[in-house]
DOKEPA-206998 format. One record per residue (C-alpha): residue number from 1; residue in one letter; x negated, y, z. Coordinates in nm, 2 decimals. Layout:
BEGIN
node nr = NUM&rest = A&east = X&north = Y&up = Z $
...
END
This chain:
BEGIN
node nr = 1&rest = X&east = -4.33&north = -7.25&up = 3.73 $
node nr = 2&rest = X&east = -4.59&north = -7.52&up = 3.56 $
node nr = 3&rest = X&east = -4.79&north = -7.46&up = 3.89 $
node nr = 4&rest = X&east = -4.67&north = -7.83&up = 4.08 $
node nr = 5&rest = X&east = -4.85&north = -8.06&up = 3.76 $
node nr = 6&rest = X&east = -5.14&north = -8.21&up = 3.88 $
node nr = 7&rest = X&east = -5.44&north = -8.25&up = 3.73 $
node nr = 8&rest = X&east = -5.36&north = -8.60&up = 3.57 $
node nr = 9&rest = X&east = -4.98&north = -8.49&up = 3.46 $
node nr = 10&rest = X&east = -5.15&north = -8.19&up = 3.27 $
node nr = 11&rest = X&east = -5.42&north = -8.45&up = 3.08 $
node nr = 12&rest = X&east = -5.12&north = -8.69&up = 2.99 $
node nr = 13&rest = X&east = -4.92&north = -8.42&up = 2.84 $
node nr = 14&rest = X&east = -5.22&north = -8.27&up = 2.68 $
node nr = 15&rest = X&east = -5.26&north = -8.60&up = 2.53 $
node nr = 16&rest = X&east = -4.93&north = -8.63&up = 2.41 $
node nr = 17&rest = X&east = -4.95&north = -8.31&up = 2.29 $
node nr = 18&rest = X&east = -5.21&north = -8.32&up = 2.11 $
node nr = 19&rest = X&east = -5.08&north = -8.69&up = 1.93 $
node nr = 20&rest = X&east = -4.69&north = -8.58&up = 1.86 $
node nr = 21&rest = X&east = -4.71&north = -8.15&up = 1.85 $
node nr = 22&rest = X&east = -4.46&north = -8.16&up = 2.10 $
node nr = 23&rest = X&east = -4.40&north = -8.28&up = 2.49 $
node nr = 24&rest = X&east = -4.08&north = -8.21&up = 2.72 $
node nr = 25&rest = X&east = -4.17&north = -8.14&up = 3.11 $
node nr = 26&rest = X&east = -3.83&north = -8.24&up = 3.38 $
node nr = 27&rest = X&east = -3.82&north = -7.99&up = 3.64 $
node nr = 28&rest = X&east = -4.04&north = -7.71&up = 3.60 $
node nr = 29&rest = X&east = -3.78&north = -7.50&up = 3.81 $
node nr = 30&rest = X&east = -3.72&north = -7.59&up = 4.19 $
node nr = 31&rest = X&east = -3.35&north = -7.66&up = 4.18 $
node nr = 32&rest = X&east = -3.14&north = -7.39&up = 4.29 $
node nr = 33&rest = X&east = -3.37&north = -7.15&up = 4.05 $
node nr = 34&rest = X&east = -3.27&north = -7.33&up = 3.75 $
node nr = 35&rest = X&east = -2.84&north = -7.31&up = 3.90 $
node nr = 36&rest = X&east = -2.92&north = -6.92&up = 4.00 $
node nr = 37&rest = X&east = -3.09&north = -6.83&up = 3.63 $
node nr = 38&rest = X&east = -2.79&north = -7.06&up = 3.45 $
node nr = 39&rest = X&east = -2.52&north = -6.87&up = 3.67 $
node nr = 40&rest = X&east = -2.71&north = -6.56&up = 3.60 $
node nr = 41&rest = X&east = -2.73&north = -6.59&up = 3.20 $
node nr = 42&rest = X&east = -2.36&north = -6.71&up = 3.20 $
node nr = 43&rest = X&east = -2.25&north = -6.31&up = 3.37 $
node nr = 44&rest = X&east = -2.44&north = -6.13&up = 3.16 $
node nr = 45&rest = X&east = -2.24&north = -5.90&up = 2.97 $
node nr = 46&rest = X&east = -2.55&north = -5.75&up = 2.74 $
node nr = 47&rest = X&east = -2.56&north = -6.05&up = 2.51 $
node nr = 48&rest = X&east = -2.67&north = -5.95&up = 2.15 $
node nr = 49&rest = X&east = -2.52&north = -6.15&up = 1.80 $
node nr = 50&rest = X&east = -2.88&north = -6.15&up = 1.61 $
node nr = 51&rest = X&east = -2.85&north = -6.29&up = 1.28 $
node nr = 52&rest = X&east = -3.03&north = -6.26&up = 0.99 $
node nr = 53&rest = X&east = -2.95&north = -6.14&up = 0.56 $
node nr = 54&rest = X&east = -3.27&north = -6.25&up = 0.36 $
node nr = 55&rest = X&east = -3.53&north = -6.07&up = 0.60 $
node nr = 56&rest = X&east = -3.31&north = -5.80&up = 0.69 $
node nr = 57&rest = X&east = -3.25&north = -5.84&up = 1.07 $
node nr = 58&rest = X&east = -2.86&north = -5.77&up = 1.24 $
node nr = 59&rest = X&east = -2.73&north = -5.75&up = 1.60 $
node nr = 60&rest = X&east = -2.40&north = -5.68&up = 1.72 $
node nr = 61&rest = X&east = -2.30&north = -5.61&up = 2.09 $
node nr = 62&rest = X&east = -2.03&north = -5.74&up = 2.27 $
node nr = 63&rest = X&east = -1.86&north = -5.49&up = 2.25 $
node nr = 64&rest = X&east = -1.90&north = -5.43&up = 1.87 $
node nr = 65&rest = X&east = -1.75&north = -5.79&up = 1.80 $
node nr = 66&rest = X&east = -1.47&north = -5.71&up = 1.96 $
node nr = 67&rest = X&east = -1.38&north = -5.35&up = 1.80 $
node nr = 68&rest = X&east = -1.41&north = -5.53&up = 1.43 $
node nr = 69&rest = X&east = -1.09&north = -5.62&up = 1.29 $
node nr = 70&rest = X&east = -1.00&north = -6.04&up = 1.23 $
node nr = 71&rest = X&east = -1.05&north = -5.98&up = 0.84 $
node nr = 72&rest = X&east = -1.42&north = -5.83&up = 0.88 $
node nr = 73&rest = X&east = -1.50&north = -6.14&up = 1.10 $
node nr = 74&rest = X&east = -1.37&north = -6.42&up = 0.91 $
node nr = 75&rest = X&east = -1.59&north = -6.30&up = 0.64 $
node nr = 76&rest = X&east = -1.88&north = -6.16&up = 0.79 $
node nr = 77&rest = X&east = -1.83&north = -6.55&up = 0.93 $
node nr = 78&rest = X&east = -1.80&north = -6.67&up = 0.58 $
node nr = 79&rest = X&east = -2.15&north = -6.49&up = 0.48 $
node nr = 80&rest = X&east = -2.32&north = -6.64&up = 0.74 $
node nr = 81&rest = X&east = -2.28&north = -6.99&up = 0.63 $
node nr = 82&rest = X&east = -2.27&north = -6.95&up = 0.27 $
node nr = 83&rest = X&east = -2.63&north = -6.82&up = 0.36 $
node nr = 84&rest = X&east = -2.72&north = -7.16&up = 0.56 $
node nr = 85&rest = X&east = -2.64&north = -7.40&up = 0.26 $
node nr = 86&rest = X&east = -2.97&north = -7.24&up = 0.06 $
node nr = 87&rest = X&east = -3.15&north = -7.08&up = 0.29 $
node nr = 88&rest = X&east = -3.30&north = -6.97&up = 0.63 $
node nr = 89&rest = X&east = -3.02&north = -6.89&up = 0.84 $
node nr = 90&rest = X&east = -2.91&north = -6.78&up = 1.23 $
node nr = 91&rest = X&east = -2.64&north = -6.69&up = 1.45 $
node nr = 92&rest = X&east = -2.70&north = -6.71&up = 1.80 $
node nr = 93&rest = X&east = -2.67&north = -6.43&up = 2.13 $
node nr = 94&rest = X&east = -3.00&north = -6.31&up = 2.27 $
node nr = 95&rest = X&east = -3.15&north = -6.07&up = 2.57 $
node nr = 96&rest = X&east = -3.51&north = -5.97&up = 2.51 $
node nr = 97&rest = X&east = -3.76&north = -5.94&up = 2.80 $
node nr = 98&rest = X&east = -3.99&north = -5.69&up = 2.70 $
node nr = 99&rest = X&east = -4.39&north = -5.78&up = 2.57 $
node nr = 100&rest = X&east = -4.56&north = -5.51&up = 2.87 $
node nr = 101&rest = X&east = -4.67&north = -5.65&up = 3.16 $
node nr = 102&rest = X&east = -4.62&north = -5.34&up = 3.40 $
node nr = 103&rest = X&east = -4.21&north = -5.39&up = 3.21 $
node nr = 104&rest = X&east = -4.22&north = -5.63&up = 3.41 $
node nr = 105&rest = X&east = -4.31&north = -5.60&up = 3.62 $
node nr = 106&rest = X&east = -4.12&north = -5.32&up = 3.72 $
node nr = 107&rest = X&east = -3.79&north = -5.49&up = 3.65 $
node nr = 108&rest = X&east = -3.57&north = -5.63&up = 3.86 $
node nr = 109&rest = X&east = -3.42&north = -5.83&up = 3.63 $
node nr = 110&rest = X&east = -3.48&north = -6.26&up = 3.65 $
node nr = 111&rest = X&east = -3.58&north = -6.29&up = 3.28 $
node nr = 112&rest = X&east = -3.81&north = -6.06&up = 3.30 $
node nr = 113&rest = X&east = -3.97&north = -6.23&up = 3.59 $
node nr = 114&rest = X&east = -4.01&north = -6.61&up = 3.46 $
node nr = 115&rest = X&east = -4.11&north = -6.42&up = 3.14 $
node nr = 116&rest = X&east = -4.41&north = -6.30&up = 3.35 $
node nr = 117&rest = X&east = -4.42&north = -6.62&up = 3.60 $
node nr = 118&rest = X&east = -4.58&north = -6.83&up = 3.22 $
node nr = 119&rest = X&east = -4.79&north = -6.55&up = 3.14 $
node nr = 120&rest = X&east = -5.02&north = -6.54&up = 3.47 $
node nr = 121&rest = X&east = -5.22&north = -6.76&up = 3.68 $
node nr = 122&rest = X&east = -5.20&north = -7.11&up = 3.69 $
node nr = 123&rest = X&east = -4.88&north = -7.16&up = 3.44 $
node nr = 124&rest = X&east = -5.14&north = -6.95&up = 3.19 $
node nr = 125&rest = X&east = -5.44&north = -7.19&up = 3.28 $
node nr = 126&rest = X&east = -5.16&north = -7.56&up = 3.26 $
node nr = 127&rest = X&east = -5.00&north = -7.41&up = 2.90 $
node nr = 128&rest = X&east = -5.36&north = -7.41&up = 2.73 $
node nr = 129&rest = X&east = -5.52&north = -7.74&up = 2.88 $
node nr = 130&rest = X&east = -5.13&north = -7.85&up = 2.75 $
node nr = 131&rest = X&east = -5.16&north = -7.73&up = 2.41 $
node nr = 132&rest = X&east = -5.51&north = -7.68&up = 2.35 $
node nr = 133&rest = X&east = -5.52&north = -7.35&up = 2.34 $
node nr = 134&rest = X&east = -5.75&north = -7.21&up = 2.50 $
node nr = 135&rest = X&east = -5.68&north = -6.80&up = 2.38 $
node nr = 136&rest = X&east = -5.35&north = -6.81&up = 2.49 $
node nr = 137&rest = X&east = -5.25&north = -6.55&up = 2.67 $
node nr = 138&rest = X&east = -4.92&north = -6.46&up = 2.77 $
node nr = 139&rest = X&east = -4.55&north = -6.58&up = 2.69 $
node nr = 140&rest = X&east = -4.30&north = -6.38&up = 2.56 $
node nr = 141&rest = X&east = -3.93&north = -6.45&up = 2.61 $
node nr = 142&rest = X&east = -3.58&north = -6.38&up = 2.55 $
node nr = 143&rest = X&east = -3.25&north = -6.58&up = 2.71 $
node nr = 144&rest = X&east = -3.06&north = -6.69&up = 2.43 $
node nr = 145&rest = X&east = -2.73&north = -6.87&up = 2.39 $
node nr = 146&rest = X&east = -2.54&north = -7.05&up = 2.15 $
node nr = 147&rest = X&east = -2.15&north = -7.02&up = 2.12 $
node nr = 148&rest = X&east = -1.93&north = -7.23&up = 1.88 $
node nr = 149&rest = X&east = -2.05&north = -7.22&up = 1.60 $
node nr = 150&rest = X&east = -2.39&north = -7.09&up = 1.58 $
node nr = 151&rest = X&east = -2.66&north = -7.28&up = 1.46 $
node nr = 152&rest = X&east = -3.06&north = -7.19&up = 1.39 $
node nr = 153&rest = X&east = -3.17&north = -7.37&up = 1.02 $
node nr = 154&rest = X&east = -3.49&north = -7.50&up = 0.92 $
node nr = 155&rest = X&east = -3.83&north = -7.28&up = 1.01 $
node nr = 156&rest = X&east = -4.14&north = -7.34&up = 1.14 $
node nr = 157&rest = X&east = -4.23&north = -7.03&up = 1.36 $
node nr = 158&rest = X&east = -4.52&north = -6.93&up = 1.16 $
node nr = 159&rest = X&east = -4.52&north = -6.56&up = 1.14 $
node nr = 160&rest = X&east = -4.85&north = -6.36&up = 0.99 $
node nr = 161&rest = X&east = -5.01&north = -6.13&up = 1.31 $
node nr = 162&rest = X&east = -4.78&north = -6.30&up = 1.62 $
node nr = 163&rest = X&east = -5.09&north = -6.49&up = 1.66 $
node nr = 164&rest = X&east = -4.81&north = -6.76&up = 1.78 $
node nr = 165&rest = X&east = -4.99&north = -7.07&up = 1.95 $
node nr = 166&rest = X&east = -4.69&north = -7.31&up = 2.05 $
node nr = 167&rest = X&east = -4.30&north = -7.26&up = 2.15 $
node nr = 168&rest = X&east = -4.13&north = -7.34&up = 2.43 $
node nr = 169&rest = X&east = -3.72&north = -7.35&up = 2.48 $
node nr = 170&rest = X&east = -3.67&north = -7.39&up = 2.89 $
node nr = 171&rest = X&east = -3.33&north = -7.53&up = 2.91 $
node nr = 172&rest = X&east = -3.08&north = -7.41&up = 3.13 $
node nr = 173&rest = X&east = -2.74&north = -7.60&up = 3.04 $
node nr = 174&rest = X&east = -2.62&north = -7.85&up = 3.34 $
node nr = 175&rest = X&east = -2.32&north = -8.04&up = 3.11 $
node nr = 176&rest = X&east = -2.31&north = -8.17&up = 2.78 $
node nr = 177&rest = X&east = -2.21&north = -8.35&up = 2.52 $
node nr = 178&rest = X&east = -2.43&north = -8.50&up = 2.24 $
node nr = 179&rest = X&east = -2.12&north = -8.48&up = 2.00 $
node nr = 180&rest = X&east = -2.13&north = -8.10&up = 2.08 $
node nr = 181&rest = X&east = -2.44&north = -7.99&up = 1.90 $
node nr = 182&rest = X&east = -2.68&north = -7.75&up = 1.95 $
node nr = 183&rest = X&east = -2.99&north = -8.00&up = 1.91 $
node nr = 184&rest = X&east = -3.31&north = -7.89&up = 1.90 $
node nr = 185&rest = X&east = -3.38&north = -8.11&up = 1.55 $
node nr = 186&rest = X&east = -3.74&north = -8.16&up = 1.47 $
node nr = 187&rest = X&east = -3.74&north = -8.27&up = 1.10 $
node nr = 188&rest = X&east = -4.06&north = -8.48&up = 1.08 $
node nr = 189&rest = X&east = -4.25&north = -8.50&up = 0.75 $
node nr = 190&rest = X&east = -4.37&north = -8.72&up = 0.55 $
node nr = 191&rest = X&east = -4.37&north = -9.10&up = 0.70 $
node nr = 192&rest = X&east = -4.24&north = -8.94&up = 1.07 $
node nr = 193&rest = X&east = -3.85&north = -8.95&up = 1.12 $
node nr = 194&rest = X&east = -3.65&north = -8.64&up = 1.29 $
node nr = 195&rest = X&east = -3.65&north = -8.62&up = 1.62 $
node nr = 196&rest = X&east = -3.37&north = -8.48&up = 1.80 $
node nr = 197&rest = X&east = -3.25&north = -8.36&up = 2.14 $
node nr = 198&rest = X&east = -2.97&north = -8.19&up = 2.32 $
node nr = 199&rest = X&east = -2.98&north = -7.96&up = 2.56 $
node nr = 200&rest = X&east = -3.09&north = -8.04&up = 2.94 $
node nr = 201&rest = X&east = -3.08&north = -7.85&up = 3.25 $
node nr = 202&rest = X&east = -3.46&north = -7.74&up = 3.40 $
node nr = 203&rest = X&east = -3.64&north = -7.89&up = 3.15 $
node nr = 204&rest = X&east = -3.89&north = -7.77&up = 2.93 $
node nr = 205&rest = X&east = -3.98&north = -7.87&up = 2.55 $
node nr = 206&rest = X&east = -4.29&north = -7.71&up = 2.43 $
node nr = 207&rest = X&east = -4.42&north = -7.78&up = 2.01 $
node nr = 208&rest = X&east = -4.65&north = -7.68&up = 1.81 $
node nr = 209&rest = X&east = -4.62&north = -7.39&up = 1.56 $
node nr = 210&rest = X&east = -4.61&north = -7.47&up = 1.26 $
node nr = 211&rest = X&east = -4.34&north = -7.81&up = 1.23 $
node nr = 212&rest = X&east = -4.04&north = -7.74&up = 1.10 $
node nr = 213&rest = X&east = -3.73&north = -7.76&up = 1.36 $
node nr = 214&rest = X&east = -3.34&north = -7.65&up = 1.35 $
node nr = 215&rest = X&east = -3.07&north = -7.61&up = 1.61 $
node nr = 216&rest = X&east = -2.78&north = -7.80&up = 1.46 $
node nr = 217&rest = X&east = -2.47&north = -7.56&up = 1.50 $
node nr = 218&rest = X&east = -2.23&north = -7.59&up = 1.84 $
node nr = 219&rest = X&east = -1.92&north = -7.77&up = 1.74 $
node nr = 220&rest = X&east = -1.54&north = -7.57&up = 1.89 $
node nr = 221&rest = X&east = -1.48&north = -7.89&up = 2.08 $
node nr = 222&rest = X&east = -1.84&north = -7.72&up = 2.34 $
node nr = 223&rest = X&east = -1.69&north = -7.59&up = 2.62 $
node nr = 224&rest = X&east = -1.96&north = -7.39&up = 2.75 $
node nr = 225&rest = X&east = -2.29&north = -7.23&up = 2.56 $
node nr = 226&rest = X&east = -2.59&north = -7.34&up = 2.49 $
node nr = 227&rest = X&east = -2.83&north = -7.19&up = 2.76 $
node nr = 228&rest = X&east = -3.19&north = -7.15&up = 2.73 $
node nr = 229&rest = X&east = -3.50&north = -6.91&up = 2.76 $
node nr = 230&rest = X&east = -3.74&north = -6.94&up = 2.49 $
node nr = 231&rest = X&east = -4.05&north = -6.78&up = 2.28 $
node nr = 232&rest = X&east = -4.39&north = -6.83&up = 2.22 $
node nr = 233&rest = X&east = -4.74&north = -6.84&up = 2.35 $
node nr = 234&rest = X&east = -4.91&north = -6.59&up = 2.23 $
node nr = 235&rest = X&east = -5.28&north = -6.56&up = 2.15 $
node nr = 236&rest = X&east = -5.29&north = -6.16&up = 2.14 $
node nr = 237&rest = X&east = -5.38&north = -5.91&up = 2.47 $
node nr = 238&rest = X&east = -5.07&north = -5.87&up = 2.66 $
node nr = 239&rest = X&east = -4.94&north = -5.51&up = 2.64 $
node nr = 240&rest = X&east = -4.99&north = -5.32&up = 2.95 $
END
């Protein structure tokens, strides 16, 4: 991953990142691997719905959600949407990847393999050069899926003590329509206009931490989930 980028391509990406705070890199994986990862994410049943209430994180397995009475599910949805009207709110599904190098290497999970590939040379060298952050040591990661009604409101990824230098989104969504929502939106600042991109297949977006961004709500018309692998590039020793 990223190993195929030439010196000239890395230099051009670094220039764009310094200027715009964001770059988008197509075909970062072999096509066969990207399809395999997408199919694997679609087939998995261990997705956990994550959402917040203020600063508190809540997690619900698919089994728990299925057991909720319809009125309780509706009540929960109403509370989540009400909170999104005036504050930071999110709802989507996730499969987390351990940060530990040894746990990743011992795992047969393809998500762990991707995360560790990003956390070793030559990917780290390319990521440091592109972002200009020479202290990046590893990438954390999770599988992410947005279903109809899921969204992520505006935030800038700043979190004291996490040592995040940049965020990344490896989009693994082969079929999408812009009107289905699920757009990655950079909010802009001052005279800079907001920009938005729809989900794609086998494309990595890297952007500097500190910029306001969001994921627009996936509409009920969407025929598929919005799949990706997401995380941050961290400037701290990777846990062993």
